[in-house]
C-alpha positions as CSV (number, residue, x, y, z in Angstrom):
1,M,110.6,82.1,120.3
2,L,113.7,83.8,119.1
3,V,117.3,83.1,120.0
4,I,119.8,86.0,120.1
5,F,123.5,85.2,119.5
6,S,126.1,87.7,120.7
7,S,129.8,88.2,120.9
8,Q,132.0,91.2,121.8
9,S,133.4,91.1,118.3
10,S,130.2,91.3,116.3
11,A,126.6,92.6,116.1
12,N,123.9,90.4,117.6
13,I,122.2,87.8,115.4
14,T,118.6,86.9,116.0
15,M,117.1,83.6,114.7
16,F,113.9,81.6,115.1
17,A,114.5,79.0,117.9
18,D,114.0,75.9,115.8
19,I,116.7,76.9,113.4
20,A,119.0,78.2,116.1
21,V,118.8,74.9,118.1
22,Q,119.4,72.9,114.9
23,L,122.6,75.0,114.2
24,L,123.7,74.7,117.9
25,K,123.5,70.9,117.7
26,M,125.5,71.0,114.4
27,M,128.2,73.0,116.3
28,G,128.4,70.1,118.7
29,H,126.4,71.8,121.5
30,S,123.4,70.4,123.3
31,G,121.1,73.0,121.9
32,T,120.4,74.5,125.4
33,V,119.2,78.1,125.4
34,P,120.6,80.1,127.1
35,S,124.3,79.0,127.0
36,A,127.7,80.0,125.7
37,I,130.9,78.8,124.1
38,L,134.3,79.9,125.5
39,A,136.6,81.6,123.1
40,K,139.0,78.7,123.1
41,D,136.2,76.4,121.9
42,V,134.8,78.6,119.2
43,P,137.1,77.4,116.4
44,A,136.0,73.8,116.9
45,A,132.3,74.8,117.0
46,L,132.8,76.7,113.7
47,A,134.5,73.8,112.1
48,N,131.7,71.4,113.3
49,L,129.0,73.7,112.0
50,E,130.7,74.2,108.5
51,A,131.2,70.4,108.2
52,A,127.6,69.6,109.2
53,L,126.2,72.2,106.8
54,K,128.4,70.9,104.0
55,A,127.0,67.4,104.7
56,D,123.5,68.7,104.9
57,E,123.7,70.4,101.5
58,Q,124.8,67.1,99.9
59,Q,121.5,65.4,101.1
60,P,118.9,65.2,98.4
61,A,116.1,67.7,98.8
62,S,112.7,66.5,99.8
63,D,110.3,66.0,96.9
64,E,107.2,66.4,99.0
65,P,104.8,68.9,97.5
66,T,103.7,71.8,99.7
67,D,100.7,74.0,99.3
68,D,102.5,77.3,99.7
69,I,105.5,76.8,97.4
70,D,104.5,79.8,95.3
71,E,104.0,82.0,98.3
72,T,107.2,81.3,100.3
73,P,110.6,81.0,98.8
74,F,112.8,78.2,100.1
75,V,115.8,79.4,102.2
76,S,118.5,76.7,102.7
77,L,119.8,76.0,106.1
78,Y,123.2,77.0,104.9
79,H,121.9,80.5,104.0
80,R,120.2,80.8,107.3
81,A,123.5,79.9,109.0
82,L,125.6,82.6,107.2
83,P,125.1,85.3,109.8
84,L,126.0,82.9,112.6
85,I,129.1,81.7,110.6
86,D,130.2,85.3,110.3
87,L,129.7,85.9,114.0
88,L,131.7,82.8,114.8
89,K,134.5,83.8,112.4
90,S,134.7,87.2,114.0
91,A,134.8,85.7,117.5
92,V,137.7,83.4,116.4
93,E,139.6,86.4,115.1
94,D,139.1,88.4,118.3
95,E,139.3,85.4,120.6
96,S,135.8,86.3,122.0
97,N,133.3,84.1,123.8
98,V,129.9,83.5,122.0
99,Q,126.7,83.4,124.0
100,W,123.0,83.0,123.2
101,T,119.8,83.6,125.0
102,D,116.1,83.6,124.2
103,N,114.3,86.8,123.5
104,N,112.9,86.8,127.1
105,G,116.3,86.9,128.8
């Protein structure tokens, strides 16, 4: 499943559901899809997300070997979150709501 984030102030962002829910929870949201954040609450959600990502990056990486390490490059959660961070920053600037839905709705 895919999750689509949208705001009047930015282009839509599409993410795999597992990553999207993880980021929503870092924002202080329940992770429910579909849902939304009111414009007045977006700055706090952005601050929560950035703080959680900073803490996550300071965690030591897993040393577990994987079979496909040569085939698939690792993309950090921080880098996966960058488009959403940009959308949230744009929403803060324009005082816009942010909403998300799954690719079926």
